[in-house]
N, C-alpha and C positions, 0 to 999 in steps of 0.2 A: 715114921717115928723112930727115933734113934734106938742107940743102943740102951737097953734096959727100960724102955719105954718113954725116953725123954724125946721129945721131937727136935729135931736139928734145923737149924734154919739155913736155907740153902742159897748161896751166893749165884747173885744175876751176874751174867754172863755179858759182860760188855762187848757190843758189836765190834768186830774187826775193823780195824782202819783200810779204808780202801787203797789199793795199790797205785804205782804211778801210772800204771797204763790205765786204769780205770778212770782215776782222775783227769786224764789227758784228753780221754775219749767223753767224758762229761763237758770237758771245757769245747772241745770240738762242736758239741753238740747244741751248747750255748746259745749262741748266736738264730741257729733254727728254731728253739726254743721259744726266744724272746719275741721273733718274727712272729711266731704263731700266736701268742699270746695278744700280741697288738692288733692285731688282724681280730682277733676275737672280741678285745676291747673296743674296737673302730666298730664292729657289728652293733656290739651292745648299745654304743651311743647311738647309732643311727636309730636303732629300735628304740631309745626312750626318747629322742626326737619326733618318730613317727606317733609314738602314743601321746605325747603332749600336743601335737597340733592335733589329734583326733580328740584329746579331750577338750583344746580350745574351740574347736568347731562343733563341738557337743555342747558347750556351754553357749554357745551363740546361736544355736538350732539351726547348724551349718552343718550337718554330718555328710561327710563326703564318703560314700561305699567304694571301696576299692575294687576296680575293675580289672579283669582279665584282659589278655590279648585279644581274644575272639570280641569282647564285647567293644574293644576299643576299633577293630576293623569294621565291625558293623555299621558302629556309628560314623566314621569315617567314608565307608560306600553310600550310608543315607543322605550325608550331608551332601557329596559330589551330586548325586542323582538331583537333589532338590535345587542345587545351583545349575545344573544344565538342563531343568524342564521348564518351559517358559510359563509365567502366570500371567492369566488374562484380566480385563477389569473385572472387581468384583470377587477376588481372591480364588476363582477356577483353576484349577491346575489342569494343563494339559489344553485348552483353547488357546487357537493360534491367535499370535499377537496383532491387535489393532492397527491397521496401516496408518502411518505417520501422516499427519495432516500436511499437505503441500504449502507451499509457500503462498501468502497472501497477495494479489496482485497490488503493483504499486499503485499509488493514486498519483493523478496528473498533477502537475505541479501547479500551483497557483500561477497567475501572470506575473512575471516581473517588473515591479515597479520601477518605473524610468530611474536612470542614474540620476543624482543630484547633480545641479549644475556648476561648472566650478568656480570656486571664491575669485572674485576679482584679486588681482595684484596689489597691494598698496602704493600708492605714489611714491618712489623715495623721495627722503627727509631733506630739504635743503640743509648743507653743512653748517655747523655752528661758527659764528665769526671766530676768527684767530685770538687770542687773548693777548694783550698787550705784553711785553717782556718786563717783567717786574724788575724795578730798580735795585741793585745790590745791595743788601744790607750791610750797616759798617760791622768789622769786625770786633767780637767782644773783647772789651780790654782784658788784659792777663790779672789772674788773682793775685793779690798780695802776699806776698811770705808770711807765714806764720812767725810771730815775734817769739825768739828763745824764752825759753823757762829760765827761771829764777836761778842763780848759781850756773851758768850756761857751761856747754860740754857735758852734759850728762848722755849724750849718744841716745836719744830718744827715751829716756825713762820717763814713767806717767808721773804727774805730781804728787807730793806726798806732803803731809805736815813734818817741819823738821823738828819742832820742841817733840813731839810724839816719838819722832826717829830718834831723837838723841837717847831719850828714856829706854826705848827698844835696843839701840847699840849697847849702853851701858850693861842691860839685863844679858843680852844673848850673845855679844861681841867681844865687850872690852877684855873678858877673861883671857880670849887668846890673842887679840888684835891690838895695836895702838894706832891713835888717828891724829895725834897732834904732831906738828912739823918737828922733822929730827927725832921721831919716836925711836926706841929700839924694838927689834924682833921678840916676841915672844913664841909662846908654840906655834904662832902663826907670823907672817910678814907685817910690817907696818903698813896701814893702808893710805896714810898722807900719800896724796899725788895719785893715788891708784888709776883716777879718769884719765883716760888718754895713754895709759902705759901699758907696753906689751906684756902678757901675761909670762912670768918666769924670768923676766929681765931686770930684779932686784936682785941685791946680795944678800940672799937667801938659799936655805937647801931644798929648792922646789922638785918635785917629783917630775919626771921625764915626760907624761901625761900633759902636767902644765906647760913645761917649755915646747913642747911640739905640738900645742892645740892651736897656735896660730893667732889667739884671741889679742885684739886689742880693749881693752876695758873700758867702758861704756855702761850706762845705767840698766840697757836693756840688758847687757850679758849678766851684770850683777843680779840683777831682780830674777833673772832665770837661774843662774848660779845657785841661789838661794834657797829653790824649791827643792834641789835633791841635786847637792854636788857632785856625789860619784856617779851619778846618771847623767848629768850635764857634760863632765868630762872624765869619762871611765879610766881609774887609775891613779885619780889624785888623792895624795894622802890625808885630805882636810877631813876629819873627824866631824861631822854634823848632822843632825837628824833631817834639818831643813826647815822652813818656813812655809806652812799650806796658805795662810791666809795672805790673799794680795795687799790687801791694805797696809799691812805691817812692812811689806817687803818694800813697798814704794815709801813709806815713811823713813825706814832705814837708808834707803837708796836717796832720798834727798836730803839727809842729814850728811851722809857721806859726802855727797858732791859738795853741799855748802862748806863742809870743814877743808875740803880739797883746796876751795878757791881763798882760804885765808893764808 
């Protein structure tokens, strides 16, 4: 009760903050406390594991009663004694073991049959008569050389359709190359007379890759070049996607070869 009968509220005293020495002492003891707590947790986990095993054994009607040290020693001694005591026939313990039967007398071997008579050696066969030497056959006549393709000088290009090649040339090549005699250079050089001509020898601004290729243009080089120019001669300035169809390339090469012969 406060003054005049009124009850006054007492202020709660806040706990004093620990001193520096107390705080350091708590920090020093913290690892030990944690170690003790970890040991306690490990012991509890082992007990939980054992309890789970006992529950499982009980559910499976295989309850195992924990044995003490004395019970284990007694069982061990009993098992050693049983192993050292001989057991006679019929399961009687302590009876002397029956003597081992001696080896049975060996039977007399049956009379050996006489060895078989050696087989007679076959008489040597008479050598076959020597065959008469065969008369030498005449040498085969040399195969005739293949006739050159139309519009010769194509350097091994496969045959193609000249009419189809003219249409394909107009659609694929005429925008950059002329083919007529004394034709002018456009974005690309004139192709008249290209069969048998050294690459880069015409009066045109060729790339060094073309000049240094060492190619002498023929039908085979033209056919492979049209597949992918930048892959066949790396460094060429020719901008062309290439022709993947072999038949179209053969037709264009046939047309160029025919045009060069005019």
